[in-house]
C-alpha positions in Angstrom: -7.9 8.1 -1.1 -5.7 7.4 1.9 -6.3 4.0 3.6 -5.7 3.8 7.3 -2.9 1.4 8.3 -3.1 -0.6 11.5 0.0 -0.2 13.7 -0.1 -1.9 17.1 1.9 -1.0 20.2 5.4 -2.4 20.4 4.9 -3.9 23.8 7.0 -3.8 27.0 10.1 -5.1 25.3 10.5 -2.1 23.0 11.1 -2.3 19.3 9.2 -1.2 16.3 5.4 -1.4 16.1 3.7 -4.4 14.4 1.8 -3.7 11.2 -1.4 -5.5 10.5 -2.7 -3.6 7.5 -2.6 -4.3 3.7 0.7 -5.3 2.3 2.9 -2.5 0.9 3.4 -3.6 -2.7 5.1 -0.4 -4.0 7.1 2.6 -2.8 7.1 5.7 -4.9 9.8 8.4 -4.2 9.5 11.8 -5.9 12.8 13.4 -5.3 12.0 16.9 -6.5 8.9 17.1 -4.3 10.7 15.3 -1.4 7.6 13.1 -1.2 7.3 9.3 -0.6 4.3 7.1 -0.9 3.6 3.6 0.4 1.0 1.8 -1.7 -1.0 -1.4 -1.7 -1.6 -2.0 -5.4 -3.3 1.3 -6.3 -4.3 2.4 -2.8 -2.3 5.0 -0.9 -1.5 3.8 2.6 0.9 6.5 3.9 2.8 9.5 2.7 6.0 11.1 4.0 8.3 14.0 3.4 12.0 13.4 3.5 15.6 14.7 3.0 18.1 13.6 0.4 21.8 13.7 -0.3 23.7 17.0 -0.3 23.6 17.1 -4.2 20.1 15.7 -4.8 19.6 16.6 -8.5 20.3 13.8 -11.0 20.8 10.0 -10.9 23.6 8.6 -8.6 26.7 7.9 -10.7 29.5 7.2 -8.3 30.5 6.8 -4.6 30.5 10.2 -2.8 28.5 12.2 -5.3 25.7 12.9 -2.8 23.0 11.9 -5.2 20.1 9.5 -4.7 19.6 6.9 -7.5 16.7 7.1 -9.9 14.9 4.1 -11.3 13.4 0.8 -10.3 14.9 -1.1 -7.3 13.8 -3.3 -4.5 14.1 -3.2 -0.7 16.8 -5.8 -0.2 17.8 -5.7 3.5 16.9 -4.3 6.9 19.1 -2.8 9.6 17.6 -2.5 13.1 21.0 -1.2 14.4 21.4 1.6 11.9 23.4 4.7 12.8 20.3 6.6 11.8 17.7 4.8 13.9 16.4 2.1 11.6 17.1 1.5 7.9 15.8 -0.3 4.8 18.4 -1.1 2.1 17.7 -0.2 -1.6 19.2 -2.5 -4.2 21.4 0.1 -5.7 23.6 -0.4 -7.7 22.0 -2.7 -10.3 23.8 -4.1 -13.3 23.2 -0.9 -15.4 24.5 1.3 -12.6 27.6 -0.7 -12.3 28.3 -0.8 -16.0 27.8 2.9 -16.4 30.1 3.8 -13.5 32.8 1.4 -14.7 32.6 2.8 -18.2 33.5 6.2 -16.7 36.2 4.6 -14.5 34.2 5.2 -11.3 33.0 3.2 -8.3 29.1 3.2 -8.3 29.0 3.2 -4.6 26.3 1.5 -2.6 24.7 1.4 0.8 21.7 3.5 -0.2 18.9 3.3 2.4 15.7 4.8 3.6 16.6 5.7 7.2 15.8 7.9 10.2 17.5 11.0 11.2 20.3 11.8 13.7 18.0 14.5 15.3 14.3 15.1 15.5 14.6 18.0 13.1 13.6 17.5 9.4 14.0 21.2 8.7 17.8 21.0 8.0 18.9 21.0 4.4 19.6 17.8 2.5 22.5 16.2 4.3 22.8 12.4 3.5 25.3 10.8 1.1 22.4 9.7 -1.2 20.0 8.1 1.2 16.4 9.0 1.9 15.9 10.3 5.4 12.6 10.6 7.3 11.7 11.4 10.9 12.5 8.6 13.3 8.8 8.0 14.3 8.0 7.8 10.6 10.8 5.3 10.1 9.3 3.1 12.8 6.1 3.0 10.7 7.9 2.4 7.4 10.2 -0.3 8.9 7.1 -2.1 10.3 5.1 -1.8 7.0 7.7 -2.6 4.3 9.0 -6.1 3.7 12.2 -7.1 1.9 11.4 -7.6 -1.8 9.1 -4.5 -2.0 9.5 -2.6 -5.2 10.7 1.0 -4.9 10.5 3.5 -7.8 12.6 6.6 -7.5 11.7 9.5 -9.8 13.6 12.7 -10.4 
C-alpha cells in the first residue's frame, strides 16, 4: 500500500519543497530492477526508477569501477550545490569495503550519492561512476523527505 506524502510548496525564495509526512526510516535500492523505495517502517511512501554506474553488476570494489556498492549503509551528508542538482551521500566505503580494497592493493573510492541528472532524460543508459541517479523533480522530493542517518539497503 502506498502512503501519500505531504510535500508543500517551496515558497518565493526557491529551494526544495518541505516534507511534512511520516519519517523515512529506510531506503531500499534494487539495482537489477533499477527500483528504489522510501519506507516509513513497513509502509511504502514513494518509489522511483533510477540509473546506475556504467558497469552496474556487482559490488563496488575500487575507485573508477563504475559499480554501485551493495549492502547496508546510511545517508551521511547532503549537498544542495551538487553538480547533479541535489545529492545525498551514502556512507560508502565502510570498514569492510576499505579492508577488502586494501587487501587487493586498490583504493575503494568514495563519494557515492543519490543525485539528480544533468538532463531531464532518464532514458539514457547507465552513466554514473557508481551513484544512483533519479530525475531532478524526484530528487527534490527525496532530498526533502530523507534525513541524514537514514538507513539505506542496496541489493544486487
